[in-house]
Backbone and ligand atoms as CSV (ligand in chain L), in Angstrom:
chain,resi,resn,atom,element,x,y,z
A,1,UNK,N,N,21.552,10.097,5.548
A,1,UNK,CA,C,20.400,10.254,6.452
A,1,UNK,C,C,19.594,11.460,6.029
A,2,UNK,N,N,20.237,12.629,5.806
A,2,UNK,CA,C,19.447,13.811,5.476
A,2,UNK,C,C,18.656,13.603,4.176
A,3,UNK,N,N,19.253,12.772,3.298
A,3,UNK,CA,C,18.527,12.571,2.035
A,3,UNK,C,C,17.264,11.769,2.224
A,4,UNK,N,N,17.282,10.903,3.239
A,4,UNK,CA,C,16.031,10.121,3.522
A,4,UNK,C,C,14.955,11.003,4.157
A,5,UNK,N,N,15.400,11.897,4.957
A,5,UNK,CA,C,14.445,12.774,5.739
A,5,UNK,C,C,13.906,13.916,4.829
A,6,UNK,N,N,14.779,14.341,3.947
A,6,UNK,CA,C,14.489,15.500,3.134
A,6,UNK,C,C,13.403,15.183,2.081
A,7,UNK,N,N,12.326,15.942,2.082
A,7,UNK,CA,C,11.304,15.813,1.026
A,7,UNK,C,C,10.591,14.498,1.002
A,8,UNK,N,N,10.346,13.919,2.147
A,8,UNK,CA,C,9.637,12.625,2.172
A,8,UNK,C,C,8.286,12.779,1.620
A,9,UNK,N,N,7.582,13.806,2.022
A,9,UNK,CA,C,6.205,13.951,1.503
A,9,UNK,C,C,6.183,14.373,0.016
A,10,UNK,N,N,7.302,15.076,-0.423
A,10,UNK,CA,C,7.327,15.459,-1.821
A,10,UNK,C,C,7.591,14.258,-2.687
A,11,UNK,N,N,8.378,13.301,-2.268
A,11,UNK,CA,C,8.647,12.184,-3.081
A,11,UNK,C,C,7.401,11.298,-3.228
A,12,UNK,N,N,6.493,11.382,-2.245
A,12,UNK,CA,C,5.256,10.560,-2.287
A,12,UNK,C,C,4.119,11.198,-2.997
A,13,UNK,N,N,4.300,12.464,-3.470
A,13,UNK,CA,C,3.227,13.229,-4.065
A,13,UNK,C,C,2.578,12.514,-5.219
A,14,UNK,N,N,3.306,11.919,-6.120
A,14,UNK,CA,C,2.621,11.246,-7.242
A,14,UNK,C,C,1.768,10.048,-6.764
A,15,UNK,N,N,2.239,9.433,-5.646
A,15,UNK,CA,C,1.384,8.363,-5.071
A,15,UNK,C,C,0.071,8.927,-4.607
A,16,UNK,N,N,0.109,9.946,-3.870
A,16,UNK,CA,C,-1.148,10.522,-3.319
A,16,UNK,C,C,-2.004,11.184,-4.412
A,17,UNK,N,N,-1.393,11.766,-5.448
A,17,UNK,CA,C,-2.127,12.278,-6.580
A,17,UNK,C,C,-2.915,11.151,-7.205
A,18,UNK,N,N,-2.289,9.991,-7.355
A,18,UNK,CA,C,-2.877,8.821,-7.968
A,18,UNK,C,C,-4.155,8.362,-7.188
A,19,UNK,N,N,-4.018,8.455,-5.814
A,19,UNK,CA,C,-5.116,7.994,-5.019
A,19,UNK,C,C,-6.366,8.895,-5.239
A,20,UNK,N,N,-6.170,10.140,-5.614
A,20,UNK,CA,C,-7.338,11.001,-5.894
A,20,UNK,C,C,-8.160,10.424,-7.034
A,21,UNK,N,N,-7.558,9.720,-7.939
A,21,UNK,CA,C,-8.271,9.073,-9.031
A,21,UNK,C,C,-8.428,7.555,-8.879
A,22,UNK,N,N,-8.102,7.139,-7.635
A,22,UNK,CA,C,-8.133,5.690,-7.263
A,22,UNK,C,C,-7.235,4.864,-8.167
A,23,UNK,N,N,-6.034,5.390,-8.448
A,23,UNK,CA,C,-5.002,4.688,-9.221
A,23,UNK,C,C,-3.826,4.412,-8.260
A,24,UNK,N,N,-3.531,3.175,-8.131
A,24,UNK,CA,C,-2.402,2.745,-7.279
A,24,UNK,C,C,-1.149,2.819,-8.065
A,25,UNK,N,N,-0.167,3.674,-7.611
A,25,UNK,CA,C,1.121,3.822,-8.277
A,25,UNK,C,C,2.226,3.329,-7.454
A,26,UNK,N,N,3.191,2.739,-8.210
A,26,UNK,CA,C,4.399,2.337,-7.490
A,26,UNK,C,C,5.638,2.884,-8.207
A,27,UNK,N,N,6.696,3.059,-7.536
A,27,UNK,CA,C,7.939,3.465,-8.138
A,27,UNK,C,C,8.696,2.283,-8.735
A,28,UNK,N,N,9.205,2.478,-9.885
A,28,UNK,CA,C,10.132,1.523,-10.569
A,28,UNK,C,C,11.475,2.094,-10.756
A,29,UNK,N,N,12.474,1.254,-10.645
A,29,UNK,CA,C,13.901,1.645,-10.805
A,29,UNK,C,C,14.243,1.333,-12.247
A,30,UNK,N,N,14.739,2.347,-12.956
A,30,UNK,CA,C,15.128,2.191,-14.386
A,30,UNK,C,C,16.513,1.490,-14.444
A,31,UNK,N,N,17.234,1.411,-13.331
A,31,UNK,CA,C,18.573,0.788,-13.356
A,31,UNK,C,C,18.462,-0.713,-13.209
A,32,UNK,N,N,17.644,-1.177,-12.188
A,32,UNK,CA,C,17.529,-2.635,-11.961
A,32,UNK,C,C,16.215,-3.216,-12.372
A,33,UNK,N,N,15.207,-2.321,-12.671
A,33,UNK,CA,C,13.900,-2.797,-13.153
A,33,UNK,C,C,12.958,-3.212,-12.039
A,34,UNK,N,N,13.381,-3.136,-10.780
A,34,UNK,CA,C,12.506,-3.605,-9.715
A,34,UNK,C,C,11.684,-2.429,-9.169
A,35,UNK,N,N,10.485,-2.807,-8.663
A,35,UNK,CA,C,9.533,-1.881,-8.072
A,35,UNK,C,C,9.719,-1.888,-6.579
A,36,UNK,N,N,9.291,-0.759,-5.941
A,36,UNK,CA,C,9.334,-0.706,-4.492
A,36,UNK,C,C,8.232,0.199,-3.942
A,37,UNK,N,N,7.880,-0.014,-2.723
A,37,UNK,CA,C,6.968,0.797,-1.982
A,37,UNK,C,C,7.322,0.756,-0.518
A,38,UNK,N,N,7.457,1.731,0.219
A,38,UNK,CA,C,6.862,3.101,0.084
A,38,UNK,C,C,7.781,3.961,-0.830
A,39,UNK,N,N,7.184,5.122,-1.219
A,39,UNK,CA,C,8.023,6.050,-2.111
A,39,UNK,C,C,9.337,6.499,-1.413
A,40,UNK,N,N,10.402,6.502,-2.264
A,40,UNK,CA,C,11.715,6.888,-1.861
A,40,UNK,C,C,12.427,7.694,-2.939
A,41,UNK,N,N,13.438,8.328,-2.534
A,41,UNK,CA,C,14.298,9.085,-3.513
A,41,UNK,C,C,15.306,8.195,-4.256
A,42,UNK,N,N,15.498,6.942,-3.752
A,42,UNK,CA,C,16.459,6.085,-4.369
A,42,UNK,C,C,15.936,4.621,-4.233
A,43,UNK,N,N,16.392,3.771,-5.062
A,43,UNK,CA,C,16.037,2.347,-5.133
A,43,UNK,C,C,16.553,1.558,-3.974
A,44,UNK,N,N,15.710,0.900,-3.185
A,44,UNK,CA,C,16.214,0.124,-1.997
A,44,UNK,C,C,16.984,-1.086,-2.474
A,45,UNK,N,N,16.809,-1.541,-3.765
A,45,UNK,CA,C,17.496,-2.732,-4.241
A,45,UNK,C,C,18.883,-2.477,-4.680
A,46,UNK,N,N,19.065,-1.323,-5.453
A,46,UNK,CA,C,20.394,-1.114,-6.009
A,46,UNK,C,C,20.914,0.315,-5.689
A,47,UNK,N,N,20.129,1.113,-4.965
A,47,UNK,CA,C,20.500,2.450,-4.568
A,47,UNK,C,C,20.491,3.379,-5.737
A,48,UNK,N,N,19.982,3.030,-6.899
A,48,UNK,CA,C,19.851,3.857,-8.094
A,48,UNK,C,C,18.856,4.986,-7.812
A,49,UNK,N,N,19.062,6.068,-8.505
A,49,UNK,CA,C,18.172,7.234,-8.334
A,49,UNK,C,C,17.399,7.493,-9.572
A,50,UNK,N,N,17.416,6.618,-10.491
A,50,UNK,CA,C,16.755,6.760,-11.807
A,50,UNK,C,C,15.398,6.043,-11.699
A,51,UNK,N,N,14.472,6.791,-11.054
A,51,UNK,CA,C,13.162,6.159,-10.763
A,51,UNK,C,C,11.982,6.716,-11.595
A,52,UNK,N,N,11.030,5.888,-11.795
A,52,UNK,CA,C,9.826,6.357,-12.482
A,52,UNK,C,C,8.599,5.783,-11.813
A,53,UNK,N,N,7.463,6.452,-11.958
A,53,UNK,CA,C,6.147,6.024,-11.483
A,53,UNK,C,C,5.430,5.299,-12.473
A,54,UNK,N,N,4.764,4.122,-12.112
A,54,UNK,CA,C,3.885,3.450,-13.017
A,54,UNK,C,C,2.620,3.051,-12.235
A,55,UNK,N,N,1.540,2.942,-13.026
A,55,UNK,CA,C,0.270,2.488,-12.461
A,55,UNK,C,C,0.375,0.954,-12.190
A,56,UNK,N,N,0.013,0.577,-10.982
A,56,UNK,CA,C,0.073,-0.837,-10.580
A,56,UNK,C,C,-1.252,-1.451,-11.032
A,57,UNK,N,N,-1.229,-2.782,-11.107
A,57,UNK,CA,C,-2.439,-3.523,-11.569
A,57,UNK,C,C,-3.561,-3.482,-10.427
A,58,UNK,N,N,-3.085,-3.279,-9.233
A,58,UNK,CA,C,-3.971,-3.347,-8.082
A,58,UNK,C,C,-4.251,-4.788,-7.584
A,59,UNK,N,N,-3.527,-5.701,-8.164
A,59,UNK,CA,C,-3.701,-7.151,-7.775
A,59,UNK,C,C,-2.518,-7.512,-6.800
A,60,UNK,N,N,-2.788,-8.401,-5.913
A,60,UNK,CA,C,-1.804,-8.826,-4.969
A,60,UNK,C,C,-2.181,-10.096,-4.266
A,61,UNK,N,N,-1.302,-10.487,-3.319
A,61,UNK,CA,C,-1.456,-11.766,-2.574
A,61,UNK,C,C,-1.129,-11.444,-1.079
A,62,UNK,N,N,-2.020,-12.009,-0.229
A,62,UNK,CA,C,-1.714,-11.740,1.224
A,62,UNK,C,C,-0.491,-12.539,1.620
A,63,UNK,N,N,0.470,-11.803,2.195
A,63,UNK,CA,C,1.760,-12.374,2.679
A,63,UNK,C,C,1.589,-12.719,4.198
A,64,UNK,N,N,0.951,-11.854,4.887
A,64,UNK,CA,C,0.754,-12.002,6.376
A,64,UNK,C,C,-0.515,-11.267,6.733
A,65,UNK,N,N,-1.163,-11.781,7.731
A,65,UNK,CA,C,-2.427,-11.084,8.169
A,65,UNK,C,C,-2.668,-11.288,9.653
A,66,UNK,N,N,-3.270,-10.281,10.228
A,66,UNK,CA,C,-3.625,-10.365,11.622
A,66,UNK,C,C,-4.909,-9.627,11.865
A,67,UNK,N,N,-5.659,-9.981,12.806
A,67,UNK,CA,C,-6.903,-9.259,13.100
A,67,UNK,C,C,-6.733,-8.486,14.423
A,68,UNK,N,N,-7.055,-7.200,14.386
A,68,UNK,CA,C,-6.881,-6.293,15.446
A,68,UNK,C,C,-8.211,-6.163,16.175
A,69,UNK,N,N,-8.251,-6.469,17.439
A,69,UNK,CA,C,-9.516,-6.326,18.151
A,69,UNK,C,C,-9.527,-5.072,19.001
A,70,UNK,N,N,-8.336,-4.446,19.136
A,70,UNK,CA,C,-8.258,-3.146,19.810
A,70,UNK,C,C,-7.884,-2.137,18.754
A,71,UNK,N,N,-8.484,-0.972,18.789
A,71,UNK,CA,C,-8.163,0.100,17.803
A,71,UNK,C,C,-6.732,0.613,17.925
A,72,UNK,N,N,-6.019,0.677,16.836
A,72,UNK,CA,C,-4.655,1.274,16.784
A,72,UNK,C,C,-4.708,2.740,17.171
A,73,UNK,N,N,-5.806,3.430,16.789
A,73,UNK,CA,C,-5.981,4.809,17.092
A,73,UNK,C,C,-7.345,4.896,17.655
A,74,UNK,N,N,-7.613,5.891,18.542
A,74,UNK,CA,C,-8.977,6.045,19.083
A,74,UNK,C,C,-10.016,6.255,17.996
A,75,UNK,N,N,-9.604,6.895,16.877
A,75,UNK,CA,C,-10.533,7.159,15.794
A,75,UNK,C,C,-10.947,5.876,15.057
A,76,UNK,N,N,-10.266,4.789,15.306
A,76,UNK,CA,C,-10.557,3.515,14.604
A,76,UNK,C,C,-11.427,2.633,15.450
A,77,UNK,N,N,-11.925,3.148,16.608
A,77,UNK,CA,C,-12.677,2.347,17.533
A,77,UNK,C,C,-13.917,1.642,16.896
A,78,UNK,N,N,-14.520,2.355,15.940
A,78,UNK,CA,C,-15.758,1.889,15.302
A,78,UNK,C,C,-15.448,0.755,14.332
A,79,UNK,N,N,-14.163,0.567,13.949
A,79,UNK,CA,C,-13.806,-0.342,12.890
A,79,UNK,C,C,-13.396,-1.771,13.436
A,80,UNK,N,N,-13.183,-1.907,14.753
A,80,UNK,CA,C,-12.734,-3.182,15.220
A,80,UNK,C,C,-13.832,-4.238,15.175
A,81,UNK,N,N,-13.510,-5.495,14.976
A,81,UNK,CA,C,-12.184,-5.954,14.612
A,81,UNK,C,C,-11.910,-5.768,13.130
A,82,UNK,N,N,-10.635,-5.401,12.805
A,82,UNK,CA,C,-10.265,-5.210,11.416
A,82,UNK,C,C,-8.988,-5.980,11.123
A,83,UNK,N,N,-8.817,-6.301,9.837
A,83,UNK,CA,C,-7.700,-7.073,9.343
A,83,UNK,C,C,-6.625,-6.220,8.790
A,84,UNK,N,N,-5.399,-6.382,9.405
A,84,UNK,CA,C,-4.201,-5.662,8.933
A,84,UNK,C,C,-3.392,-6.729,8.214
A,85,UNK,N,N,-2.886,-6.394,7.050
A,85,UNK,CA,C,-2.162,-7.398,6.228
A,85,UNK,C,C,-0.926,-6.789,5.585
A,86,UNK,N,N,0.044,-7.622,5.238
A,86,UNK,CA,C,1.056,-7.302,4.370
A,86,UNK,C,C,0.680,-7.964,2.993
A,87,UNK,N,N,0.562,-7.143,2.003
A,87,UNK,CA,C,0.150,-7.649,0.692
A,87,UNK,C,C,1.331,-7.500,-0.257
A,88,UNK,N,N,1.605,-8.619,-0.947
A,88,UNK,CA,C,2.653,-8.562,-2.003
A,88,UNK,C,C,1.929,-8.166,-3.367
A,89,UNK,N,N,2.251,-7.026,-3.807
A,89,UNK,CA,C,1.629,-6.545,-5.083
A,89,UNK,C,C,2.179,-7.382,-6.204
A,90,UNK,N,N,1.403,-7.468,-7.271
A,90,UNK,CA,C,1.830,-8.246,-8.429
A,90,UNK,C,C,3.110,-7.733,-9.001
A,91,UNK,N,N,3.375,-6.440,-8.794
A,91,UNK,CA,C,4.605,-5.813,-9.333
A,91,UNK,C,C,5.805,-6.048,-8.443
A,92,UNK,N,N,5.560,-6.669,-7.238
A,92,UNK,CA,C,6.690,-6.991,-6.350
A,92,UNK,C,C,6.732,-6.412,-4.949
A,93,UNK,N,N,6.453,-5.104,-4.843
A,93,UNK,CA,C,6.486,-4.530,-3.496
A,93,UNK,C,C,5.470,-5.083,-2.529
A,94,UNK,N,N,5.901,-5.054,-1.306
A,94,UNK,CA,C,5.050,-5.530,-0.168
A,94,UNK,C,C,4.534,-4.323,0.486
A,95,UNK,N,N,3.266,-4.187,0.742
A,95,UNK,CA,C,2.737,-3.055,1.412
A,95,UNK,C,C,1.812,-3.372,2.570
A,96,UNK,N,N,1.868,-2.575,3.622
A,96,UNK,CA,C,1.005,-2.848,4.777
A,96,UNK,C,C,-0.308,-2.103,4.489
A,97,UNK,N,N,-1.444,-2.808,4.733
A,97,UNK,CA,C,-2.755,-2.336,4.373
A,97,UNK,C,C,-3.772,-3.014,5.237
A,98,UNK,N,N,-5.066,-2.722,4.814
A,98,UNK,CA,C,-6.127,-3.424,5.528
A,98,UNK,C,C,-6.907,-4.229,4.506
A,99,UNK,N,N,-7.426,-5.366,4.970
A,99,UNK,CA,C,-8.339,-6.177,4.178
A,99,UNK,C,C,-9.735,-5.909,4.512
A,100,UNK,N,N,-10.525,-5.461,3.588
A,100,UNK,CA,C,-11.898,-4.976,3.864
A,100,UNK,C,C,-12.904,-5.855,3.139
A,101,UNK,N,N,-14.199,-5.560,3.502
A,101,UNK,CA,C,-15.302,-6.216,2.744
A,101,UNK,C,C,-15.547,-7.650,3.161
A,102,UNK,N,N,-15.022,-8.015,4.315
A,102,UNK,CA,C,-15.176,-9.436,4.800
A,102,UNK,C,C,-16.355,-9.547,5.710
A,103,UNK,N,N,-17.192,-10.595,5.449
A,103,UNK,CA,C,-18.330,-10.776,6.305
A,103,UNK,C,C,-17.802,-11.179,7.714
A,104,UNK,N,N,-16.838,-12.122,7.684
A,104,UNK,CA,C,-16.138,-12.506,8.926
A,104,UNK,C,C,-14.663,-12.132,8.707
A,105,UNK,N,N,-14.163,-11.223,9.535
A,105,UNK,CA,C,-12.835,-10.654,9.373
A,105,UNK,C,C,-11.768,-11.711,9.490
A,106,UNK,N,N,-12.132,-12.859,10.142
A,106,UNK,CA,C,-11.171,-13.918,10.392
A,106,UNK,C,C,-10.921,-14.858,9.218
A,107,UNK,N,N,-11.728,-14.709,8.173
A,107,UNK,CA,C,-11.655,-15.671,7.079
A,107,UNK,C,C,-10.538,-15.435,6.037
A,108,UNK,N,N,-9.995,-14.200,6.020
A,108,UNK,CA,C,-8.934,-13.913,5.049
A,108,UNK,C,C,-7.640,-14.628,5.498
A,109,UNK,N,N,-6.914,-15.178,4.619
A,109,UNK,CA,C,-5.722,-15.975,5.047
A,109,UNK,C,C,-4.558,-15.718,4.074
A,110,UNK,N,N,-3.355,-16.113,4.583
A,110,UNK,CA,C,-2.132,-16.038,3.781
A,110,UNK,C,C,-2.313,-16.751,2.492
A,111,UNK,N,N,-1.956,-16.090,1.424
A,111,UNK,CA,C,-2.036,-16.704,0.105
A,111,UNK,C,C,-3.265,-16.304,-0.713
A,112,UNK,N,N,-4.261,-15.727,0.007
A,112,UNK,CA,C,-5.435,-15.252,-0.741
A,112,UNK,C,C,-5.102,-14.192,-1.737
A,113,UNK,N,N,-5.705,-14.274,-2.880
A,113,UNK,CA,C,-5.521,-13.212,-3.874
A,113,UNK,C,C,-6.502,-12.020,-3.522
A,114,UNK,N,N,-5.914,-10.830,-3.655
A,114,UNK,CA,C,-6.649,-9.628,-3.328
A,114,UNK,C,C,-6.571,-8.623,-4.428
A,115,UNK,N,N,-7.483,-7.673,-4.420
A,115,UNK,CA,C,-7.399,-6.629,-5.357
A,115,UNK,C,C,-7.660,-5.259,-4.592
A,116,UNK,N,N,-7.169,-4.191,-5.136
A,116,UNK,CA,C,-7.270,-2.931,-4.421
A,116,UNK,C,C,-8.641,-2.369,-4.352
A,117,UNK,N,N,-8.979,-1.780,-3.193
A,117,UNK,CA,C,-10.259,-1.079,-3.049
A,117,UNK,C,C,-9.879,0.252,-2.484
A,118,UNK,N,N,-10.796,1.124,-2.271
A,118,UNK,CA,C,-10.368,2.472,-1.785
A,118,UNK,C,C,-11.224,2.975,-0.686
A,119,UNK,N,N,-10.565,3.600,0.334
A,119,UNK,CA,C,-11.374,4.206,1.390
A,119,UNK,C,C,-11.009,5.707,1.349
A,120,UNK,N,N,-12.092,6.516,1.547
A,120,UNK,CA,C,-11.976,7.855,1.578
A,120,UNK,C,C,-11.038,8.323,2.727
A,121,UNK,N,N,-9.968,9.070,2.310
A,121,UNK,CA,C,-9.018,9.518,3.302
A,121,UNK,C,C,-9.133,11.013,3.622
A,122,UNK,N,N,-10.164,11.632,3.059
A,122,UNK,CA,C,-10.366,13.053,3.213
A,122,UNK,C,C,-9.521,13.877,2.253
A,123,UNK,N,N,-9.860,15.121,2.092
A,123,UNK,CA,C,-9.089,16.052,1.203
A,123,UNK,C,C,-8.975,15.584,-0.212
A,124,UNK,N,N,-9.928,14.760,-0.648
A,124,UNK,CA,C,-9.922,14.251,-2.009
A,124,UNK,C,C,-9.028,13.053,-2.220
A,125,UNK,N,N,-8.376,12.660,-1.175
A,125,UNK,CA,C,-7.420,11.453,-1.321
A,125,UNK,C,C,-8.075,10.247,-0.852
A,126,UNK,N,N,-7.569,9.098,-1.328
A,126,UNK,CA,C,-8.147,7.857,-0.908
A,126,UNK,C,C,-6.983,6.934,-0.438
A,127,UNK,N,N,-7.384,6.001,0.480
A,127,UNK,CA,C,-6.373,5.117,1.067
A,127,UNK,C,C,-6.516,3.747,0.340
A,128,UNK,N,N,-5.429,3.156,-0.169
A,128,UNK,CA,C,-5.569,1.868,-0.760
A,128,UNK,C,C,-5.728,0.789,0.288
A,129,UNK,N,N,-6.861,0.073,0.192
A,129,UNK,CA,C,-7.052,-1.065,1.005
A,129,UNK,C,C,-7.348,-2.243,0.042
A,130,UNK,N,N,-7.502,-3.422,0.524
A,130,UNK,CA,C,-7.644,-4.594,-0.370
A,130,UNK,C,C,-8.889,-5.376,0.005
A,131,UNK,N,N,-9.507,-6.002,-0.965
A,131,UNK,CA,C,-10.629,-6.929,-0.720
A,131,UNK,C,C,-10.236,-8.242,-1.446
A,132,UNK,N,N,-10.874,-9.327,-1.014
A,132,UNK,CA,C,-10.567,-10.679,-1.646
A,132,UNK,C,C,-10.965,-10.636,-3.108
A,133,UNK,N,N,-10.112,-11.059,-3.964
A,133,UNK,CA,C,-10.396,-11.024,-5.424
A,133,UNK,C,C,-11.352,-12.031,-5.898
L,1,ZN,ZN,ZN,17.207,-0.441,-8.565
């Protein structure tokens, strides 16, 4: 438990560094070869600790999607309605994200191919979101 709580932001640092250059990075396990996201100190597949960061292709497929008509946070009020999705990256990991750039937010659907886009997250960092490929 303490291992999971300890240094959570530290383990994610290469991820956020990558976003400064709009590079999507995921962790790969050298023991089992599988990728995962979100960043962790050990592999969720085999519990190995032999991890490395690699640049992802930025390509993925929508696994699940929903449209939010109420803002999740007050600061998101101007964004509604917006699409929240689980995207399966080409490298394997599934990540929660937003689908952007849609003329009609309801048109994106499960199985659509998407590619990473970036939203300014402040402090030089960017947030990975996705648009239809
Ligand atoms: Zn592993």
